[in-house]
Structures are given as C-alpha cells and as structure tokens.
C-alpha positions, 0 to 999 in steps of 0.5 A: 156628096162626093167632091171636094172643096173648101170648108162650109161655114157653120150655119145660124138655125133658122137663117138658111141660105139658098140658091135659087138657080132657075132656068130664066127670071125677069125680065123674062116672063111666065111660069117658071119666073113667076113661081121663083120670084113669089117663092122667093119673097116668102122664103126671105120673110120665112128667114131665109137668106136668098139668091138667084142664079139664072141662066144668063139670055141676055139681060144685060147687068150680069147683076141686078137687085130686083123686089130686095133680091139679089139676081145673079145670070150666069152663063151655061154653055154646054157642048154640042155634038159637033166639032165646032160645037165642042171646041165653042164649048171648051172656049167658054166653059172656063169663064163660065166655071169661074163665074159659077165659082164665084157665085158661091164664093161670095154668097155661100149657100147652104144649098142649091135649089134648081127650078126647071132642070135645064143648063142651070140645073148640070151646073148646079150639079157640077157645084154639088158634085165640086163643093158638096153643096145640097141640091134639091129639084124641083121639077116646071114640067119642062120634061112633058111640056116643052115646045122644043121636047129638048128632053127628046133631042138632047141625051146630054141633058136626059142623062144631068137629070138623072144623075141630079135626080139620084143626087138630090136629097129633094125632088118636088113638082107640082102635079103626081102628072109630072112626078110619074114621068119622072119616075118613069122615064128618068129614074127618079125614085120618091119625090113630092108634090107641091102644088103651085101657088097664087097670089091672093092679094090679086083679085081682078075686077071685071069693072075695070077689065080692058075689053068689053061684051060677053067674052071667052079669055084664054092666057098663056105664052103662044106656044103649040103645047098651049092648044090654042089652035085648037081653041081657035077652031072650036071657036070655029063652029060656034057660029053665030045667027039662028041655025039648026041643031048641030048633030049633037043636039045643041042650038048651034046659035049657041055661044054665037054672039061670044068673043074670045081673046086671047092674051099673050105672045110668043112664037105661034102667034103668026100662025094663030094669026092665019088660023083666026083669017082662014077660019074668018073669026077676024070679027070674034077673036082678038089676040091680044098680047102680053098683059100685066098680071093685074090686066090679066086679072082684070080680064078674067074677072069680066071674063064669061069664062077662062079656058085652057086648052093646053095639050098638056099642061104639068100644071095651070096656074091659070085654073088658079088665077081664074078661081081667084078672079070668081071666073069659071073655068074649062080646063084640059084634063091633059096634065097635071090638072085632074089632081087638083080640078075637081070635074063638073064641081070647080071647073069642067075637065076635056080633052081638047085635042076633041075638039067637038068637045072642046067646043060643047063644054064651052056650050054648056058653061057659056049657056047655064048661068046656074052651072057658071055661078056654082063653079064659080063659087067653088073655084073662090072656096078652093084657092085660098089652098094655094098660096105662095106661103104655103109653097115655101113653107113646104120647100123650107120643111126639105130644107130644114130636113136636109140642112139639119141631117147634114148638120146631124153627120157633121157633127158625128164626124166630127166626135168620131174624128 
C-alpha cells in the first residue's frame, strides 16, 4: 500500500474502527442506504467502532448522529471534461479534501469500506493511497443496474473503479452476477459474494395492510431499470370480465379482478401515470407513493403476490422482504436472483422483457392457490438464511483477515528495523 501519512495508532484486537464510505445515506432511502444502516448497527453490536461517511447531497448539517452512529456528509467534487468543469473542480477540491482528511484525523479508522462505488470511492481510494489505510470495496450493482448508466459515460469512474479493485484488500458483492461483471469489465481478480440481508423483526401483518381486496404488489424506486412499465403492460393483458381463451390457452378472465399497487417514488412517476391512462387501467393500477418499512411489510403480507419486474436486478432485497412477509414471489431472472431464488420452489423466475411470459407467471400465481401456498412456505423457510448479522459477520471476517495481516507485516517490519 503506497503513500505516506501519520503513523497508524496501535489497534486493539476485536475493536476495529471502520469507516463505511457510502454513495448515499439517510435521509435518502434506497437499497444501499438500508444496507449501510443495518450493517453499521450490526458492526457496533459485534464490537466495532463505526462511522458512516456519505456523499453530501445537500442534507444540511455536515455531521449528524443517526441511530447512535456518527454520519459525516462529505463533499466529493470531480472534474469534468469542459474547461469550466476543470476550473470549478480546482476551486472546490482543496476544501473537499480537507474535509476528508479531517474525518480521517478525527475518527482514525483502521479501514475504509466503500459501499456503492462512485465519487465516494474516488476519495476513499485517495485516502488509501495517501494514508496507507486498508481499503475494502462492496459493489451494490452500480455498474449493472444504474438508470443513468454512469459507468458507460464516465471514463474517470471506470478508471478509478479499476484502480480501487486492484488496490482493495477485499472486494464483495451481493451476487455472482455482480462479481462476474466486475471481473469481466473492470479487471477484478477474485471477489466474494456476500448476499444482502433483511430485518426479520419487521414481519408484516395482513390485517394492517393499507390496501384492501386482492392485489399484486411491486415496490421500489420508480426508475426505468425497475421495469414497472413492463408490469403495467402485463396488467393490460389481464382483462376483466369473462371472455375467450387467450392464444396461450389461459382464460382471459384470469386475474381480471386483481389490482396492481406500486409503492415508491422516483423520476419515472409521470411516465408510469401516463402509461396507466393509455392502457385504461386507472381503476386497476395504483401508484401509492412511498411507504415506511412497516407499512410495506404489512402491504406485502396482504398481497396475493409480490412482483419484481426489473430489467436488471443486482440482488433484490424485495424478494427477501416478500419471503419474510409471507407473500408469493414473481421475480425477474435478469440479474442476481437466479443465484438465490429457486424457480418453482420459492418463487417464479421470469424474463420481464417478455411481457407475455410475465403475464402468464402472474396468472399462474393468482389462479393456483396451492402453488401460492408452496411458494410462501418455501420462502418463509429460506429467509432466515439472510440476516444482517450474517452480512456483518462476513465483513468482520474480512476486516480481521485484512487487519491481522497488516499488523503482522508491521511487526515483521519493526523486528527487521
């Protein structure tokens, strides 16, 4: 590990000091925010000292205490190709770097653990190089499932990610799908799968569901990658009322009375609303907005099925949430789900780009009560495998391996001197 810096303080065994360097954090919501929040809590429970360092996205105070964790919101300016962009970066960088250097000096982490590599990862890589801080990287699928396709557009981020993967003492991702992408496109050698987790304490209660009657439920940020437009197209073919059989031999009335509820908000909301109107589904498709986690769990518990129609899904925490709440699962096969969902056993895997196939999968799970019961039972048996404690334990094992090895090198160097 190159670079120079102040001497590192002696570490106390079992009391690791870890900076979780994330692309986003509360008050923003999403998969990486929830992952880092839960992991921070579990790491503290396992004896680590933890701070969260997040990209400053205009959250207000630059340091907060959230859930007993110090959260620092740090600036991450990057240069752009234009002369004006380079000039703006030159003005902003000294102050930004001073904030990162101060965070290191005040918290004195043993290790920086990047989550969802972006500008946060660029600055963590710089700390690694300048201060000899061990670096660990966890990808959350940002290279494969980003609506903005930032890695296709930014040569700087592509180069920084390659360098960080080469420099990191450990690299993890939630699925083999993501690890394989890092290997094939960004030069990763090795890599470890650490699946996502779910909070088993938030089980959900159908009696408290905010929605009545029979409904399908979809949950997530309203972005193109999540494929909610494909799900709305599939709902358009589930015609209400009696009618002749479709070409696939399934009664056209199947699923006709069931509604679709989509929970979440995001940039695609207006387009999805227009698509609902274009299909004449105003009475059968509800865009419910964002709900708190308990209400989502209750809504899942009351749903006939939870549908995840993503064009690409790095892992799919929603699948774990569906299992936890006792909902049948219809899940995209595009991404990491085939690595943990067993088709026909604990979920139905389908290619959502094939809208007819998506529609048929929905019909199967709506019409077949016994199938639903089998999927629900299998999901409930599987979900205890995916706890946040197990995620944190996997990370701690990496920390111990990295830092114990680092300490051994320090001792050998001291003995030689």
